[in-house]
LOFIFI-563569 format. One record per atom (N, C-alpha, C): x, y, z. Coordinates in steps of 0.2 Angstrom, whole numbers, plus 5000, padded with zeros to 4 digits. Last residue first. Layout:
# LOFIFI-563569
XYZ...
This chain:
# LOFIFI-563569
468854394604468454344603467754364605469454514607469354494600468854444599469354514621468954564618468854544610470354404624469654394626469154444622471454474620471254414616470554394618471554564630471454584623471154524619471854494641471154534641471054554633473054444638472554394639471854434638473754554638473754524632473154474632473754594652473454634647473354594640474454484658473754494659473354534654475754514653475354454651474654454653475954634659475854634652475554564650475954594673475454644670475354634663477054514673476454484675475854524672478054604670477954544665477254514667477954684681477854714674477654654670478454594691477754624692477554654685479754574687479254514687478554544688480254704688480154674681479754614681480254714702479754754698479654734691481254624705480554614708480054654704482354684699482054614697481354604699482454794707482254804700482054734697482654744720482054774719481854774711483354614727483454644721482754674719483654624745483254594739483354644733484354654757484754624751484254594746483754724766483754654767484054614762483854854761484154834767484254764768482954834750483654844748484054824755481754824757481954764753482654774752481654954762481754904767482054844763481555034750482155044754482254984759480354984745480954964741481554974746479455024755479554954754480254944750479655164752479855134759479955064758479055164739479755184740480055164747477755114742478255074737478955094739477255224749477355154752477855114748477255314739477655324745477855264748476355264730477055274728477555284734475255264737475555194736476255204734475055404737475155364743475455304742474855414723475455454727475555414733473755344720474455324718474955354721472855414727472955344729473655324727472855534720473055534727473255464729472455484707473155504708473355514715471155444710471655394708472355414709470655574713470655524718471155464717470855624700471155654706471255604711470055544692470755534691471155574697468755574698469055504699469755504698468755704693468755694700468955624702468855694679469355724683469355714690467655624677468255594675468855624679466755724680466755664684467455624683467155824671467155834678467155774682466855754659467555774660467655784668465455744660465855684660466555694662465155884660464955844666465355774667465555914648465855944654465755904660464755844640465555824640465855854646463555894642463655824644464455814645463756024637463656014644463755944647463955994624464556024628464456014635462755934621463355894620463955924624461956044623461855984627462455944627462456124613462556144620462456084625462256054602462956064604463056084611460856054602461255994603461956004605459656144607460356154605460756094607458156064602458656094607459356104604457356124588457656074591458156104597456056164578456456194584456756124587456256144561455956134567456356154573456356114544456556154550456056154556455955944541456056014540456256054546457055794542456455834543456555904542458455744541457855704538457255744538459555804546459455804539458855774537459355804560459455864557459355854549459455664562458855704564458855764560460755634560460255604556459555644557461355714570461455724563460955704559460955644581460755714580460855734573461555514580460755524579460555594578462855554581462655524575461855534574462855594594463055644589462755614582462655474600462155524601462255574596463755394597463155374595462555434595464755474604464755464597464055444594464355444618464355514615464355514607464555314618463855334619463855404616465955314617465555274612464855304612466355384629466455414622466055374617465955284638465655354638465755384631466755184636466055174635465755244634467955244640467855224633467155214631467755254654467855314649467755304642467755124657467055164658467155234654469055084655468455054651467855094652469655164665469755174658469255144653469155104676469055174675469155194667469754984675469054984675468855054674471155014676470854984670470154994670471155054690471255104685471055074678470854934696470354984697470455034691472054864693471354834691470854894691472954934700472954934693472354904690472554914713472454974711472554984703472854774714472154794715472054864712474154774713473754744708473054764708474454844725474654874718474254844713474054754734473754814734473854854727474954644732474254634731473854704730476154714736476054684729475354674728475854734750475954794745475854774738475854604755475254644755475254704750477254564752476654534749476054574749477854654761477954664753477454624750477454604773477154674771477254684763478054484773477354484773477054554771479354524773479154484767478354484767479454574786479454624780479254584773479254464794478754524794478754564788480354394791479654364789479154414789481354474796481254464789480654434787481054474810480954534806480954524798481354334812480654364813480554424810482654334809482254294806481554314806483154424819483254444812482754404808482854344831482554414830482554434822483654234829482954224829482554294828484954294830484754264823483954254823484954334843484954384838484654354831484954204849484354254850484354304845486154164845485554124843484954164844487054254851486954254844486354214841486754214865486554274863486554284855487354084864486654094866486354154864488654104861488254064857487454074858489054174873488954204867488554174861488854064882488454124883488454164877489853984878489153954878488654014878490954054879490754034873490054014873490954064894490954124890490654104882491153924897490553964899490454024895492353904891491753864889491153904891493153984900493154004892492553964889492953924912492753994911492654004904493553794909492853804911492553874910494853834907494453804901493753814903495153884919495153934914494753904908495153764927494753814928494653864923496253694920495553664920495053724922497253774924497053764917496353744916497253754938497153814935496953814928497653614937496953634940496853704938498953624932498353584928497753604931499553694942499553724935498953694931499553614953499153674953499053704946499353444949499753504950499353564950498753304958498653344952498953414954498753224969499453244966499353284960497553174972497853234976498453254973496353144960497053124962497353184966494753184967495153174961495853154964494053214978493853144975494353134969494453344981494553284986494453214983493853414971494553404971494753354976492553444970492753384967493453374968492553574976492053524978492253454976493353644968493553634975493153574978492653644956493353614956493553604963491553724960491553654958492153614958492253844963491853804968491753734966492753874950493153864956492853824961491553884943492053834941492553824947490853984949490553924949491053864947491754094948491654064954491353994954491754104934492354084937492254064944490354144932490654084929491254064932490454264939489954214941490254144938491354334931491454324938491054264941490554344919491254314919491454294926489454424924489354354921490054314921490154544928489754504933489754424930490554584915491054574920490754524926489354614909489854564906490354544911488854704918488454644917488954594914489754814915489654784922489354714922489454844902490154824904490054784911488154884903488254824899488954804901488254994912487954944914488054874910489055084903489355064910488954994912488155104893488755074891489055044898487055174900486955104897487555074895487755284904487555244909487355174906487955344891488555324896488355274901486555364887487055324883487655294887486155454897485855384897486255344893486955564894487055534901486755464900486555594881487255574882487355534889485255634884485355574880486055554880485355744893485055684895485255624891486955824892486255824891485955754893488055894903487955834899487155834898488356004911488356014904488155954900489155894923488955964921488955974914488555724924489055774924488755844921487655624935487655664929488155724929488655494943488155554943488255594937489655404943489055394938488555444939490555424952490655454946490155434941490155344964489955424963490055454956489455184961489955234961489755304960488055114970488255144964488855194965488254964980488255044980488455064973487154824976487854854976487754934976485854754986486054794980486754824981485854574992485954654993486154684986485954444989485354484987485454554988487554384982487054404987486454444985487654284967487854344971487354344977488054114964487554164964487754224969489054014966488854034959488354094959489153994980489654024976489554054969487953914981488053974985488554024981488253804973487753844971487753914975489353744980489453764973488853814971488653714992489153764992489353794985487753614987487453684989488053734990488553514983488153544978487953614980489153484996489553504990489153544985487953445003488353505005488853524999487553334996487153394996487553454998488653244999488453264992488053324992488453235013489053265010488953285003487153175015487253245016487953275013487453045011487053085007487053165008488353015022488553015015488153055010487453025033488053065032488253075025486552925029486252995030486853035029487352815031487052825024486852895024487552815044488152825040487952845033486252785049486552855050487152865046486052655043485552715042485852785043487052585049487052595042486652655040487452665065487252605061487252625054488352705077488352735070488152675065488352605087487852665087487852705081489252515083488652495085488152555084490452595082490252555076489452535077490652645095490252685090490052655084491352555102490652545102490252595098492752595100492452545095491652535096493052775100492852715104492552665099494452835090493752835092493552765096495752825086495652865092494952855095496752685081496052725081495952765087497652595082497852655079497252695078497152485088497552525092497752585089495452445087496052455083496452505087494752345100494852405097495452415093494452235106494452225099494552295096494452255119495052235117495052225109493352295125493652345121494352325118491852245131492452225127492752275123491052245144491352305140492052275137490752135151490252155146490652215142491252005159491652065156491252095150490651895162490451955166490752015163491151805153490451815152490351885156492451795157492351825151491651845150492351745170492551805169492451845163491851615166491351665170491651735169492351575149492351575157491951625160491451515135491851565139491851555146491651375125491251405130491651455134492051315114492151385114491851415120491751185114492451195114492551275115490351185113490651165120491451185120489951355106490051275106490351255113488951485100489251455106489351375105489351565085488951515089489351495095489751745086490051675085489651625089488451855081488851825086489151755084488451915063488151885069488651865075488952055056489151985057488751965064488452165043488452155050488552075051489552205030488852185032488952155039490452365031490452295030489752265033490352495033490152475027490152395026490752515046490052515045489852495038492152535044491852475047491152465046492152655039492352605035492152535037491752735050491352735044491552675039492752705060492052695061491652685055494052735053493852665056493152655057493752835039493952825046493752755048493352885027493852835027494152815034492552985030492252935027492752875026493353075037492953045041492652985037494153125026494453095031493953045035493153195019493453135016493753095021492853305028492353255026492653185023494053365028493853335034493253285033494153415015494553355017494353325023493253525015493053455011493553405013494053615022493453595025493253525021495153635014495253595020494653575023494453695003494853635002494953595008493953815009493553755007493853695006494653885023494653865016494253805015494653915037495053865035495153855027493954045038494254015044494753965042493454085026493954125029494354095035492553985023493153995018493654035022491753985034492153925033492753945028491154115031491554105037491954045037490554085019491054135019491454125026489553995023490053975018490654025018488854085031489154025034489654005029488354185022488854205028489154145031487554105014488154145011488654155017486554075022486954025019487654055017486354195035486154165029486654115027486754275045486554215047486254175041487254395040487654365045487354295047485654455037486354465036486754435042484254345034484554395039485354395038483654255028483854305024484254365028483654075031483654145033483954195028483653945028483153985025483154055027484753815027484653885030484153925025485153685024484453695027484353765030486353705019485853675015485153685017487053765030487053795023486453765019487053685041486853755042486853795035487553575036486753575037486553645038488853605037488553595030487853595030489053595050489153655047488853655040488853455052488353505055488453575052489953405045489253395042488753445045490953455053490953475046490253465043490653375064490653445065490553475058491053245059490353265061490153335062492453265057491953255051491253275053492953285070492953345065492553335059492553165075492253225078492353285073493353075067492553075067492253135070494653105070494353115064493653115063494653205086494753145082494453155075495653355090494953315090495053255085496753415088496753375094496153325094496553515078496953455077496953395082495153595074495553575080495953515078494253635064494953645063495453625069493053605070493253575064494053575062493053685081493053615082493253575076493053815076493653795079493653715080491753805070492253815066492953795069491053795082490953735078491553745073491253915088491453855091491553795086490554005079491254005080491553945083489253955080489653945074490353955075489053995093488953925091489353915085489154125094489654085098489654015095488054185089488654185084489254135088486554115090487154135094487754125089485754075080485554135084486054155088486053955074486454015072486254075075485253865080485953855081486253925079483953915076484153915083484853905084484153885062484053955064484253955072484153745062484753785060484753855062482853725067483453705071484053735069482153765056482053805063482653785067482453685046482753755046482653785052482653525044482353565050482653635050483353425037482653445035482253495040484253395051484153375045483453395043484553425065484453485060484353465053484553305072484053355073483953405068485653235067484953215066484453265067486653325072486553315065485953285063486453315086486353385082486253375075486653175088486053205089485953275086488053175084487553135080486853155082488553255094488553275087488053235083488453165105488053235105488053265098489253065100488553045101488153115101490553125100490253095094489453085094490753165113490653215108490353185102490853035119490353085121490153135116491852945116491252945112490752995114492952955125493052975118492352975114493052915138492452965136492552985129494052815138493452805142492852855139495152875131494852805129494152805132495452985138495252995131494952925129495853005151495152985150494952985143497053075152497053005153496352975152496853205150497153165144497053095145495853315154495953255156496253205151495653435146495953435153496153375156495053395135495753425134496053425141493853345139494253295136495053325136493253465143493353415148493853365146493053535131493553565136493753505141492153445125492753465122493253485127491053455134491353395133492053405130490753595132490953565139491353505138490253585119490853625121491153605127489153505121489653485116490253525118488353585130488653525132489253495128487953685121488353705126488753635129487053605113487653635110488153655115486153575123486453515120487153545117485553705125485953665131486353605128484953735113485553775115485953735121483953635114484453635109485053675111483253675125483553615125484053605120483553855129483153795126483553735126483753925145483953915138483553855136483554055157483353995154483553985147485054135163484354145160484154075158485954155178485854135171485154135169485554115195486054135190485854115183484554055203484754125204485254155199484553915199484053965197484154035198485653825192485753875198485153925197485353765181485453725187485553765193483953845173484653845174484753805181482753755164482953805169483653795170482353745147482653715153482853775158481053725135481553775139481753745145480653665119480753655126481253695130480553695106480153735110480353725118481153585100481553655100481153705104480253485101480853485106481253555105479453515091479153515098479753525103480253505080479953565081479753575088480453365081480953405081480753475083479153315079479453305086480053345086478853355066478453375072478753365078479853285058479853355059479453385065480653155059480053175062480053245063481953085057481453095052480753115054482253065075482453055068481853055063481853095088481853145083481953125076482152975094481453005095481353055089483452955092483052905089482352935089483953065100484153065092483653015089483653025113483353085110483453085102484652925115483952905114483552965111485753005115485752955110484952935109485553085126485553115119485553065114485752995136485053015135485053055128487152975134486652915133485952945132487653105137487753075130487253015129487253115151486953155146487053135139488053015157487353005157486953055151489353085154489153015152488453005151489853205157489353205153489153135151490453275171490453215168489853205164490353385180490853385174490953325170489353385189489953345190490453345185488353465184488753495190489353455191487853385174488253455172488653475178487253265174487953265175488253335174485853285170486053265177486753275179485253325159485553385163485853355169484853215153485253255149485553305154484053155163484653125162485153175158482953245162483353245168484053215167482453205150482753275151483153275157482053075153482553085148482853155149481153095163481753055165482253075160480153165155480453195161481153165163479853065146480153125144480553155149479252965155479752945151480153015149478753025171478653015164479252995160478852955187479153005183479052985175478652855196478052885192478252945188479652815202479552775197478952805193480852895210480252905208480052865201482152845213481652865219480952885216482952825203482552765205482052785211483752935201483152925196482752865199484153035215484252975211483652965207484553205214484053165216484153095212485453295209485753245214485253195215484853395202485153345198485453285203483353435209484053445209484353385205481953515203482253455204482953455204481153625199481353615206481553545208480153565186480453615189480653595196480353455173480053455179480453505183479953465155480453475161480053485168479253345145479053405149479553415155479053245134479653285135479453355139477953175130478153175137478753215139477953175117477353215120477553215128478853085112479053165112478553205116478152965113478752975118478953055118477252985103477052975110477552985115478053015092477553065094477353055102478552885091479052945092478653005095477452805088477852795094478252855096477052865076476552865082476952855088478152845067477952915069477552915075479252745065478652735069478452805072480452725059479852725054479252715059481152675074481252675066480552665063480852655087480752725084480752725076481252525090480552545091480352615088482552525086482152485082481352505084483052615096483252625089482652585085482752555108482452615106482552635099483652445107482852435108482552495106484852495107484652465101483852455101485052535120484952585115484652555108485352405125484752435127484552495122486652395119486152345118485452375119487352505125487252495117486752445116487252475139486952535136486852535128488052355139487252355140486952415138489252405136488952355131488252355133489552485146489452515140489152465135488952475162489252435157489052475150488352535172489052545172489352515166486652605170487152555170487852575169485852725170486152705176486752645176485252745158485552805161485952785167484852615154485252655150485652705154483852595164484452555164485052585160482952685161483252695167483952655167482452635149482852695149483252705156481852515154482452515149482852575149480852575161481252535165481952525160480052645151480452685156480952645160479652535144480152575141480452625146478752475153479352435152479852485148478052585165478052555158478752525157477852525182478052575177478152545171477452495199477352475192477552535188477552505213478152505209478052495202476452465219476552535218477152555214476352305213475952355217476152425215477852275203477252255207476952315211478552275186478552285194477852265197478052345170478452295175478352315182477052335156477252365162477552315166476852365138477052325144477252365150476552445127475952435133476252395139477652445119477452505122476952495128477552305115478052325119477952395123476352315107476352275113476952295117476852405097476252425101476252385108477752325091477952385094477452405099476952215086477452205092477752265095476352295076475952265082476452245087477452335067476952385071476652355077478952285064478352245066477852295070480252335063479752335057479152295058480752265077480952295071480552285066480352185088479952245087480152275080481452095088480752065089480252125086482652165089482452125083481752105083482452205103482552255097482352215091482452085110481852125110481852175104483752035106483151995104482552045104484552135113484552125106483952085103484152105126483952175123484052165115484751985127484051985128483852055125486152015126485751965121485051975122486252085138486352115132486052075126485951995148485552045147485652085140487051905146486351875145485851935144488151985149488051955142487351935141487952015162487852065157487752035150486951895172487551915169487451965163485651955183485851915178486551935175485252045192485752005194486051955189484152105186484752145186485352105188482852055180483352015183484052045182482052155173481952145180482452105184482752145160482652205164482552195171483052015155483452065154483352135158482051925160482751905160483151965159480851995159481051975165481751955165480852025145480852075150481052055157480751885140481351935139481451985144479551855145480151815147480751855146478651945138478651945145479351905148478951915125479151975127479151975135478351785123479051795123479251855126476951745122477251785128477951785129476551705110476751655115477051685121476451815102475851785105475951735110477851825099477451875104476851855107477951715091478351725097478051775102477051745080476951695085477351695091477751865075477051865077476851805082478951815071478951865076478251865079478651715061478951695068478851745073478051795051477651745055477951725061479151875047478551905050478151855054480051765043480251815048479651845052479351715032479451675038479651715044479351825024478651805026478751755032480751835022480351895025479651865027481251715016481451735023480951785026481051645005480451645009480651675016482251644998481751684996481151695000483851655006483251615006482651665004484951735009484751715002484151675001484951755022484751815018484651795011484251625032484751655028484551705023482951665045483351615040483951655037482251745054481951705049482351665044482551815065482851835059482551805053481851745075481651815074481951835067482651625075481951625073481651695071483851675080483751645073483051645071483451715093483651765088483651745081483251595099482651645098482851695093484551545099483951505095483451555094485151635107485351635100484851595096484451605119484351665116484551675109485051475121484351485120484151545116486351515123486251475117485451475116486251595135486451625129486351585123485751485143485351545142485551585136486951415144486351385141485851435139487851495150487951475143487351445140487251505162487351565158487451545151487451375167486751405166486751465161488751365167488451325162487751355161489051465178489351475171488951435166487551505187488251475186488451485179486751625195486851605188487551575188485651665206486251625206486251605199484451735207485051775207485651735207483451635208483551665201484251715202483251485214483551555216483851585210482051415203482451415209482651485211482151475186481951425191482351435197481551565172482051565178481751525183481351525155481051535162481551525167481951485143482151555146481851565153481451365140482151365142482251435145480151405134480151375141480951375144480451425121480351485126480351465133480551305117481151345117481051405121479251255118479851215121480451265122478451345110478451345117479051315121478451345096478951385100478951375107478051185088477851255091478451285094478051065083478251065090477951135093477451105069477451045073477451055080477651235065476951205063476951135066478951275069478351315071477651275070479651175062479651175070479051215072479451205049479251145051479251145059479951335049479251325047479051265050481351305051480951345055480251335055481551225039481651195046481251235051481451325030480951275029480951235036482451415032481751435033481251375034483951395038483451355034482751385037485151425045485051455038484451415034484851375059485251435057485051465050484251265063483851315061484151375058485251165065484651145061484251205059486051225074486351205067485751195062485151245085485351305081485651285074485151105089484551145087484651205082486451095093486151055088485551085085486451185104486851195098486651155092485451125112485351195109485851205103486151005115485551005112485351075109487351055122487351025115486751015112486651115133487051165128487151125121486251005139485751055136486051105131487450945143487050915138486450965135487951025153488251035146487851005141486551025163487251025162487451045155485151135167485451075166486151085165484351255168484751235174485151165173483751265157484351305157484751285163483051095157483051165154483751195155483150975163482951025167483051095164483350855156483850885160483750945164482050835150482350785155482850805159482050935141481550935147481750885152483050905133483050965137482550965143482550785127483150785131483250845136481450835120481350785126481950775130482050915111481650945117481450895122482650815103483050875107482650905112481650735099482150705103482550765107480950835091480550795096481150765101481850865081481550915086481250885092482250755074482750785078482350825083481650655065481250675071481750705076482250635053482250575058481950595065482150755047481650705045481650645050483250815053482650835054482050785052484250735047484250735054483550755056484150765034483950695036483850695043484550895034483850875031483650805034485850895038485350925042484650905040486450825028486350795034485850825039486350925019486050865017485950825024487151035024486451045023486050975022488351045035488150995030487450995030488851125045488951155039488651105033488551055057488751125057488651155050488150915059487650965056487851035056489250855066489050835059488650885056489250905079489850925074489650905067488050855083488150925083488750945079488250715082487750745078487850825078489150705093489350685086488950725081488450745104489050785102489250765095487450635104487250705103487850755101488250525106487950535100487650605098488650555119489150555114488850555107487350555126487750615126488350615120486950425124486550475121486950545121487950355131487950345124487550405121487550405144488250415142488250405134486150365145486350435145487050445142485550245132485750265139486150325139484650305118485050255121485150275129484150395109483650365114483950305118485150425101484950485106484450455111485450325093485850325099485550385104484650345082484350295087484750305093485450435075484850465078484550415083486350345070486550395075486050425078485550265061485850235067486050285072485250365052484650335056484950305062486350395046486150445050485550415055486450265039486950295043486750345048485650195030485450205037485950235042487050165020486250155021486150155028488250285017488050225020487350215022488350415012488350355007488250285010488450485023487950505019487850445014489650445029489050435032488450435028490550495019490550415020489850405024490450635020490250595014490150525015490850645033490150665031489950635025492250605032491750565036491050585035492750705024492750635022492250595026492550825032492150815025492150745023493350795043492650815044492250795037494450735050494350725043493550735042494550775064495150785060495050775052493350765070493750825071494350835066492850645065492550705063492950765064493650555072493750555065493450625062493150575085493850595083493950595076491850525082491950595084492650615083492150395080491850435074491850505076492650355092493050355086492750395081491450375100492050415101492550415096490650275095490450345094491050395095491350165099491250175091491050245090491350165112491950175109491850195102489950135114490250195116490850215113489750015108489350075105489750135107490549935116490649935109490349995106489949955128490649985127490749985120488749885127488749955129489449985127488249765115488749785120488749855121487449745104487149745111487649775116487649845089487849795094487549805100487449945081486849905082487049845087488650005079488150045083487550005085489349945070489449925077488949955081489050005058488749945059488849925066489950105058489250125059488850065061491150045056491050075062490350085063490950005042491049955047490949985054490850125036490250085036490350025041492150165038491650205041491050165041492850065030492950075037492450115041492450095017492250035021492350035028493150205013492450215016492150155019494750245018494350185015493550195018495150355024495250355017494850295014495050355038494450375034494550375027496350305041495750265043495150285039497250415037497250345035496650305036496750525045496750525037496750455034497050475057496350485055496250495048498450475057498050415057497350415056498650615056498850565050498550505051498250655068497950685062498050635056499050585077498350575077498050595071500350635074500150565072499450555072501150765069500450755072500250685070502850745073502350745068501650735072503850855083503550785082502950795077504350975087504550945080504250885079503951005099503651045094503851015087503550855110504050905107503750935101502250845122502550825116503050875113501650905133502250855134502650845128500750985127501251015132501850975133500050915119500550945116501050985121499450755123499550815126500150855123499050675108499450675114499450745116497450645100498150685100498350675107496750495095496750545100497450585101496950385087496650445084496650505089497450285095497850305089497550375086496350265104497050295106497450325101495450215095495350275099495950305101496050095092495950135087495850205090496050035105496650045102496650095096494650025108495050065112495750085109494449925097494149995097494450045101495149815102495249845096495049915095494449795114495149815114495349845108493149755110493249815114493949845114493549645102493249705099493349765103493949565113494449585108494149645104492749555120493349585123493849605118491949485111491749555113492349585116491949385098492449395104492349475106491149405087490849365093491349375099491849475078491349505081491049465087493049455070492949425077492449465081493049525058493049455058492949425064493149665060492749645055492549565056493949685071493349715071492849685066495149625066494849595072494149625072495449715055495249645054494949615060495749825061495149825058494949755056497049785066496449795071495849805068497749755054497649705060497049715064497749875047497449815044497349765050498349965057497649975055497349905052499749955058499349925063498549925061500750015051500549945049500049915054500850145053501150125048500950055046500150175065499850195059500150165053501150125074500450095074500150115067502050235073502250165072501650115071501350345078501550345071501750265069501050295091500550315086500750315079502350295096501950235095501350245091502650435096503050385092502650325091501750475106501650495099502050455094501050375118501650395115501550415108499950335125500350375129500950405124499150255117498850305120499350355124500050145114499750195108499450255111500150075126500750115123500550165118498850025127499150075132499750115130498549945116498150005118498450055122499549855118499549895112499149955113499049785130499749825130499749875124497849735125497849785130498549825131498349655115497949705113497949765118499049555123499349595118499049655116497949505130498449545134498849585129497249435120496949495123497449535127498249345116498049395111497749455114498249265128498849305125498749355120497049215128497249265133497849305131496949135116496549195117496749245122498449075109498049075115497649135115499049105097498649045097498249045103499449245087499349215093498949155093499349325076499649255075499649215081498949455079498649425073498849345073499549485092498749485091498549445085500849465089500549415094499749425093501049565080501149495078500849445083500849675087500349665082500449595080501949665096501249665099500749645093503049675087502949615091502249605094502749805083502749755078502649685082503049875094502349885091502249825086504349845096503849825101503149825098504949905085505049825086504449805091504750035087504450005081504449925082505450055099504750065099504450025093506850015095506449985101505749995100507249985078507050035084506649995089507649925067507549885073507549925079507850005056507149975057507149935063508650165057508650095060508050055061508450295054508450245048508450175051507250365066507950355063507850295058506050395071506450345075507150335072505650485061505550495068506050455072505850435049506150505050506150515058505150315049505950315049506250385051503950365049504150335055504950325055503850415036503850455042504050425048503950285030504450345029504450395034502850235034503450205036504050255035501950315027501950315034502550285037502150275014502350345016502350345024501750145015502450155013502650225015500450165016500750135022501550145021500150225004500050265010500450235016500350114995500750174995500750215001500449945000500050005000500450065000
C-alpha cells in the first residue's frame, strides 16, 4: 500500500533509519501476537498492551499507523463474537486517533493522530463497518464506536460526512443512539452536533428522523437551562438545524411549536444564582430565539414571510414577558445574558407595528412600583455601568422608533421638564416619573459633576425619537430648561443646552488626557443628535445660528487637530446642514455667511478634506461591512465566567484608532448612509451658493452721477454702456466662481497629486466654455430676431404687391368706363345728325349745348375720379418707396421684383385683349 509506505517513511524519520528501533519492534511484536497468537488470553493481553502504549506515545501512534490498522480492523470485522477483543480493538483505534497532550510532546513531532485519522477514513468501508457496530448489544462497543467517529470527525470532517451519507441508514443509526442510555446518548448528541454544522444534506435527514422531538425531550429531561452541558449540546444541535433553513423553522413552528424553546428561558429556583453552564445555556437559547426572529438565511426567498410569521407567533406565546423578566427585572443576571435579551427584544419589534404596540403597553413591577417597560429600559440605559448593556438597550429604542411616527410622537409628548428637581436626586426614587421627564433629567444630570456620560446616553435616545419626524423636532425645539442654579443665568432651550454640552465635553476631554479612551464617544453621540435634529429642519438651523458663539465654536472644532477624525467630520456635516437647510435672509445668518465663514476660517479645500477623512475612518469603513452575527456557542468555545461577566469588550479596538469601538454599533448603516447623502448635498449647495451673488444691491459709484453740461441722451447712453460692461464682468465672475467652487468640491475625489497648473488650466477652460456658451446663446437669440423681422417684411411686401394689383385693376375699370362714355357720345351725335337731315325746319334743342354740357359733366366726373386715383397712387408710391428701401436693406433685388410684376401685368393685358377679340 502506497499510504502505508509513506507512513513507514515518516516513522523512519521519527525513529531513525534503523528498522530495529525499540518502539517499532515492540509495536510489531504486539501486532504479531494479536494476529498470529494461538492462545486467546495471550491475544487479549497483547491488545491491552498495544492500547496502552498507543495512548501514551506519539511515536507509538506513528508506528501503529504504519502497519497496525489492517490487523485491528480485521479483528473488528471477523471476530465480532469475541466481545473483549472487539472492545480492545476499538480502544486501540481510539487511542491512535486521540492527540497526545502537546504540552508534553515536542514541537518537532509529527501530528500522528491527524495522520492516522486520514488513513482510517480513506477507506469508506471502514466507516460503514464502524456504523454497523452501533447495532451491537454491548454497551462499550457502541460507546467506543461513537467516540471513534467523533475523533474522525474532528480531523477528517468532510470525508466522514460523505461516508455517512453514502452508508444506508447511517444517520438513522446515529439518531437511534439519542434514545439509548445517558452516556451513549450524550456521545451521539455531540457527534450529531459536529456533523450538522455545515452539512445541509445531513441536516435534512436529521430533521426527517424526528430531531426536534428528541432534542426537546432531552432538554425537558435535563431540566432546561438549569441542566448540564447536555442542554448546551441540544441547543447547539437545534441551532445548526435552524440557522440557515426557513423550511426547518416552518416545520418546527407547525409541529412542535415555539413553546419548548421559550420554556428554556424561564428562571427556576433561586434566580439570582447564575452558574457558568446555566449562563451558557441561556445564551444558546437566546441565540435560537434570535434565529427564529431573523427568519433564516438572507438568500432564502421565503425569509421575509417566515420572519414575520415567527415574530407574530413568538409574541403571541408571551416571549416578550420572558425577555423582559430576564433582561430588565433580573438585574442580577450576567451582562452578556441581558445584552442578548435586549438584542432579541429589538429584533422582535423591528418593522413589526403590532409587536411595537405590545412592547409599548407592557408594564413591569408590582403594586405601587409598576412602570412602563420602556421607562424601565431607559432607566437601565441611564444607570448601567456597562457600555455593552447601554448599546444593547439603545438598540431597543432604535428599532422601536424606526419608521414609527406614532411611537415617536407618543414618547415626544412626554418631554416635559419638571421644575425644582435637583440633579442629585436618584432616578429610582420616583417610578411615576414620565418617560420624557426622565430623559430630560438624564440630559441635565451630569452637568454639575463635569461628567457627561449620562447626558450622552440620553442624547442617543433623543436622536431616535427625533429621527425623520419634523413634528417631534419642532416640539423639542420649544422645550425650555431651567438653569441648574435658578438664581443665576437665564433659561435656555433644550437645543442650546445640547450645543453647550458639546463644548463642555470638548474642554473636559482636553483637561483629562487619561480619560480619552473611556469618554471618547461623548462628543460623537452629541454630534449625532445635532446632525439628526437639523436634517430637514430649518428651525433647528435657525436656533443654532441665533448665537454667533455656536458657529464660532463649531468652526474651531472642525479645525481642531486634537479632535478625532470622526468628531471633525461630524462637525463638518453639522456646518454643512447650516448651509443646505438655511432659509434665513438675515445678514450674517444666511447660507452665504456660513460658507463665507468656513472659507475664511480654513478654506473650502480643508473643509472638504475633513469629510473625506471621516468617510475613510475606522468607524465609517467598518459600518460598510455587512453585520456579522455572534459566533455560535459550542462546547469547545464555552467562555469562562470572567469572560461572560466582562460586558465591556474593548480589546477588539483598533490600536491605531482614536474613536471608541462601540460607536460601530451606534453609528448604524442608516446613520452612515444619511451622512454620505448629506456630504453630496453639501458639496452641491456650496457650489450653488458660490455661483450666485448675494441679494443685497451694490452701491452705485459716485462717478455715475450726471456730469455738468451733459444732456439727458448722452447721460443715458453712458449709463447704458457702463451697465452692459458691468453685466459682462458679473457674468464672467459668476462663471469663474462656479467653476472654482465645483473644482473645490470635486478636488478631494480626484487624484491629490494633480498639480496646481493643471487645476488652474481646468478652471480657465471651464470659464472659456461658459463664455462661449453664453455668446452662442446670445447669437442664437439675435438670429431668431432677424428671422422674425424678415418674415414680417416679406409679409408686408406681399400685402403691398396685392394692393398694387388691385389698384391697377381699378384703373383699368375706369378706363373702360371712359371708353364706354365716348362710344355713347358718338352714337348720340350720329342720331342728332340724322335727325337734322331728315325733317323740315323745326325747333330742336341746342344739341351742341347739350353735348357740351354732357361732355363737361363727364369730364368733371372723370377728373374727380382721376384726382382720387392720383392721390391713391401717390400714397401707394410712397409706400412702394419705403418698401423698396426695406427690401434693399434685406438684400432683395427690387428691380428684378418690379420686372416680374411688369411681366405679369403685360401677360394679363394680352389675355384681356384676346378675350375682347373673341
